[in-house]
C-alpha positions as CSV (number, residue, x, y, z in Angstrom):
1,X,31.7,82.3,101.6
2,X,30.5,79.2,103.5
3,X,32.1,76.6,105.7
4,X,31.0,73.0,105.0
5,X,31.2,69.9,107.1
6,X,30.7,66.5,105.5
7,X,28.9,63.9,107.5
8,X,27.1,66.8,109.1
9,X,24.4,64.8,110.9
10,X,26.8,62.2,112.5
11,X,28.0,62.6,116.1
12,X,31.3,64.3,115.3
13,X,30.1,66.4,112.4
14,X,27.0,67.7,114.2
15,X,29.2,68.6,117.2
16,X,31.6,70.5,114.9
17,X,28.6,72.4,113.4
18,X,27.2,73.3,116.8
19,X,30.6,75.0,117.7
20,X,30.7,76.7,114.3
21,X,27.4,78.4,115.0
22,X,29.0,79.9,118.1
23,X,32.3,80.8,116.4
24,X,31.4,82.4,113.1
25,X,28.7,84.4,111.3
26,X,29.7,82.7,108.0
27,X,27.1,80.5,106.4
28,X,27.4,76.8,107.5
29,X,26.7,73.9,105.1
30,X,26.3,70.3,106.2
31,X,26.5,67.6,103.6
32,X,24.7,64.4,104.5
33,X,23.6,61.2,102.8
34,X,19.9,61.9,103.2
35,X,18.7,65.4,103.9
36,X,15.4,64.0,105.3
37,X,17.0,62.0,108.1
38,X,19.2,62.6,111.2
39,X,19.7,65.5,113.5
40,X,19.6,69.0,112.1
41,X,20.7,72.3,113.5
42,X,18.8,75.6,112.9
43,X,20.5,78.0,110.6
44,X,22.5,75.3,108.8
45,X,22.1,74.6,105.1
46,X,21.8,70.8,104.7
47,X,22.7,69.5,101.3
48,X,23.1,66.0,99.7
49,X,26.6,64.7,100.1
50,X,27.3,61.0,99.7
51,X,31.0,60.0,99.3
52,X,29.8,57.3,96.9
53,X,28.3,60.0,94.7
54,X,31.1,62.6,94.2
55,X,29.2,64.5,91.5
56,X,26.4,65.3,93.9
57,X,28.9,66.3,96.5
58,X,30.7,68.6,94.1
59,X,27.4,70.3,93.4
60,X,26.6,70.7,97.1
61,X,30.0,72.2,97.8
62,X,29.5,75.0,95.3
63,X,30.1,78.3,96.9
64,X,32.0,76.8,99.8
65,X,35.3,78.3,100.8
66,X,36.4,75.8,103.5
67,X,35.4,72.2,103.9
68,X,36.0,69.7,106.6
69,X,36.3,66.3,104.9
70,X,35.2,64.2,107.8
71,X,36.9,60.8,107.6
72,X,36.3,59.8,111.2
73,X,34.6,56.5,110.2
74,X,37.4,54.2,111.4
75,X,35.5,50.9,111.3
76,X,35.0,50.3,107.6
77,X,37.4,48.3,105.5
78,X,40.2,50.7,104.3
79,X,39.8,49.3,100.8
80,X,36.4,51.0,100.8
81,X,37.3,54.1,102.9
82,X,40.3,55.1,100.7
83,X,38.4,55.5,97.4
84,X,35.4,57.1,99.1
85,X,37.3,59.8,101.0
86,X,39.6,60.4,98.1
87,X,36.6,60.9,95.9
88,X,35.2,63.4,98.4
89,X,38.5,65.3,98.4
90,X,38.4,65.4,94.6
91,X,34.8,66.6,94.6
92,X,35.9,69.5,96.9
93,X,38.7,70.4,94.6
94,X,36.5,70.2,91.5
95,X,33.9,72.5,93.3
96,X,36.6,75.1,93.7
97,X,36.7,74.9,97.5
98,X,39.6,77.1,98.6
99,X,40.7,75.2,101.7
100,X,40.4,71.5,102.5
101,X,40.6,70.3,106.1
102,X,40.9,66.6,106.5
103,X,40.5,64.5,109.6
104,X,43.1,61.7,109.8
105,X,44.5,59.1,112.1
106,X,46.6,60.2,115.1
107,X,50.4,60.0,115.2
108,X,50.4,58.4,111.7
109,X,54.2,58.0,111.5
110,X,54.1,55.6,114.5
111,X,50.9,53.8,113.5
112,X,51.6,50.2,112.4
113,X,48.0,48.8,112.4
114,X,47.2,47.7,108.8
115,X,43.6,48.9,108.9
116,X,44.7,52.6,109.1
117,X,47.5,52.8,106.6
118,X,45.2,54.3,104.0
119,X,45.2,57.5,105.9
120,X,48.8,58.2,104.6
121,X,47.4,58.2,101.1
122,X,44.4,60.3,102.1
123,X,46.7,62.9,103.6
124,X,48.7,63.0,100.4
125,X,45.5,63.4,98.4
126,X,44.4,66.4,100.4
127,X,47.8,68.0,100.0
128,X,47.8,67.6,96.2
129,X,44.2,68.6,95.8
130,X,44.5,72.1,97.2
131,X,47.3,74.6,97.8
132,X,45.5,75.4,101.1
133,X,45.1,72.3,103.3
134,X,45.1,71.4,107.0
135,X,45.4,67.9,108.4
136,X,43.7,67.1,111.8
137,X,45.1,64.0,113.2
138,X,42.6,63.0,115.9
139,X,41.4,59.9,117.5
140,X,37.7,60.3,118.1
141,X,37.5,56.6,118.8
142,X,40.4,56.3,121.3
143,X,38.2,57.1,124.3
144,X,35.7,54.6,123.0
145,X,38.3,51.8,122.9
146,X,39.2,52.4,126.5
147,X,35.6,52.9,127.6
148,X,34.8,49.5,126.1
149,X,37.5,48.0,128.3
150,X,35.8,49.6,131.3
151,X,32.5,48.0,130.4
152,X,34.0,44.6,129.6
153,X,36.1,44.8,132.8
154,X,33.1,45.4,134.9
155,X,31.2,42.5,133.2
156,X,34.1,40.1,133.6
157,X,35.3,41.2,137.0
158,X,38.7,42.1,135.7
159,X,40.1,44.2,132.9
160,X,42.0,42.0,130.5
161,X,44.1,43.4,127.7
162,X,47.5,43.1,126.0
163,X,48.4,46.5,127.3
164,X,51.3,46.0,129.7
165,X,53.1,49.4,130.0
166,X,50.9,50.9,127.3
167,X,50.1,54.6,127.4
168,X,47.7,56.6,125.3
169,X,46.4,60.2,125.1
170,X,42.6,60.1,124.5
171,X,40.8,63.4,124.0
172,X,37.2,64.1,124.7
173,X,35.1,64.1,121.5
174,X,33.5,67.4,122.6
175,X,37.0,69.0,122.8
176,X,38.0,67.6,119.5
177,X,34.9,68.9,117.8
178,X,35.4,72.3,119.3
179,X,39.1,72.3,118.2
180,X,38.1,71.3,114.7
181,X,35.6,74.2,114.5
182,X,38.3,76.6,115.7
183,X,40.6,75.4,112.9
184,X,37.8,75.9,110.3
185,X,37.3,79.5,111.5
186,X,40.8,80.6,112.2
187,X,43.5,81.8,109.8
188,X,47.0,80.6,110.0
189,X,46.6,76.8,110.0
190,X,47.2,76.3,106.2
191,X,49.8,73.7,105.5
192,X,49.8,72.4,109.0
193,X,49.4,68.8,110.4
194,X,47.9,69.2,113.8
195,X,48.3,66.3,116.3
196,X,45.1,66.7,118.4
197,X,45.6,64.6,121.6
198,X,44.4,64.7,125.1
199,X,46.4,66.7,127.6
200,X,47.9,63.7,129.4
201,X,48.8,60.0,128.9
202,X,47.0,57.3,130.8
203,X,47.6,53.6,131.1
204,X,45.4,50.6,131.7
205,X,45.9,50.7,135.4
206,X,44.1,54.0,135.2
207,X,41.4,52.5,133.0
208,X,41.0,49.6,135.5
209,X,40.5,52.1,138.3
210,X,37.6,53.6,136.4
211,X,36.1,50.1,136.1
212,X,36.9,49.4,139.8
213,X,38.4,46.0,138.8
214,X,42.0,44.7,138.7
215,X,44.0,44.8,135.4
216,X,45.6,41.7,133.9
217,X,47.9,41.8,130.9
218,X,47.8,39.0,128.3
219,X,49.9,38.2,125.3
220,X,48.3,38.9,121.9
221,X,47.3,35.3,121.0
222,X,45.8,34.7,124.4
223,X,43.8,38.0,124.1
224,X,42.3,36.9,120.8
225,X,41.1,33.7,122.4
226,X,39.8,35.6,125.4
227,X,37.7,37.9,123.3
228,X,36.3,35.1,121.2
229,X,35.5,32.9,124.2
230,X,34.4,35.5,126.7
231,X,32.6,38.0,124.5
232,X,31.8,35.9,121.4
233,X,33.7,38.4,119.3
234,X,34.4,37.2,115.7
235,X,38.0,36.2,115.3
236,X,38.7,38.7,112.6
237,X,37.4,41.6,114.8
238,X,39.4,40.2,117.8
239,X,42.6,40.2,115.7
240,X,42.0,43.8,114.4
241,X,41.4,45.0,118.0
242,X,44.6,43.2,119.1
243,X,46.5,45.0,116.4
244,X,45.4,48.3,117.9
245,X,46.9,47.2,121.3
246,X,50.2,46.4,119.6
247,X,50.3,50.1,118.7
248,X,49.2,51.1,122.2
249,X,52.3,49.3,123.5
250,X,54.6,51.2,121.2
251,X,55.3,54.9,120.9
252,X,52.1,55.5,119.0
253,X,49.7,58.2,120.4
254,X,51.4,58.2,123.7
255,X,52.8,61.8,123.8
256,X,50.4,64.4,124.9
257,X,50.2,67.8,123.2
258,X,48.7,71.2,124.0
259,X,47.2,71.6,120.6
260,X,43.6,71.1,121.6
261,X,43.9,73.3,124.7
262,X,45.5,76.0,122.6
263,X,42.8,75.8,119.9
264,X,39.8,75.9,122.2
265,X,41.2,78.4,124.7
266,X,40.4,76.5,127.8
267,X,41.9,73.3,129.4
268,X,41.1,70.1,127.6
269,X,39.5,67.3,129.6
270,X,42.0,64.8,131.2
271,X,42.2,61.4,129.6
272,X,40.3,59.5,132.3
273,X,37.4,62.0,132.1
274,X,37.4,61.6,128.3
275,X,37.1,57.8,128.7
276,X,34.5,58.1,131.5
277,X,32.3,60.3,129.3
278,X,32.1,57.5,126.7
279,X,31.3,54.5,128.9
280,X,27.6,55.0,128.5
281,X,28.0,54.4,124.7
282,X,28.5,50.7,125.4
283,X,25.7,48.4,126.7
284,X,26.6,46.8,130.1
285,X,24.8,43.6,129.4
């Protein structure tokens, strides 16, 4: 029986697939919006799989035993993400997939940001869709959020953020992809919610050291004004980013775990290295 990864030609999905090719001899299926576009890996069966077309996804998941429902697209409006991912979960169940593995938002119990509350309902949908489920709570974008601060800090000559006393546990995307592939190929994770963090907690003083600039904390309202005036960020985007920092200052995503290290069988990259590895993703200009 095959293992499937949705979003199989995106960065995270393709990284999971690359690790699957090294971990298992089972057939690997990648569902993608357009089978003629994007990166493709040899030996992988690419099939149509648009979350907005659950019937085609159901057909493409025929013969699949385990599927990773890849919900790592954090940017879209949750009003759109919720029905799309829930439809993908339903398509997997209708196709007779034996085990559903869902990516979710990290440390969901402590997350207060409105834009991620739909993940609570998505986790419930996965649990009700299959008697065999696993939830992977992982923040593939946490390193990006801090890397963006590095780039902005270098540009402005100081790192400015409403992050006084904040701590967070970013994991390297490469480690998260390897850990997800391990879960897909290992027995014994059914009915588990796995908090997949980095191995340590870092603060914005650490991030400022990466940028080689001083760190200056601001209140939320002043930070919104700073983003709109300094980087021409739309106010709505600035307020959503500020809401993320409100969670950073609380207990959310601040407690490191050994989950990733245990799954991949070697030490996970430290948080500062995870952030440094993402800096090149953001233009310096």
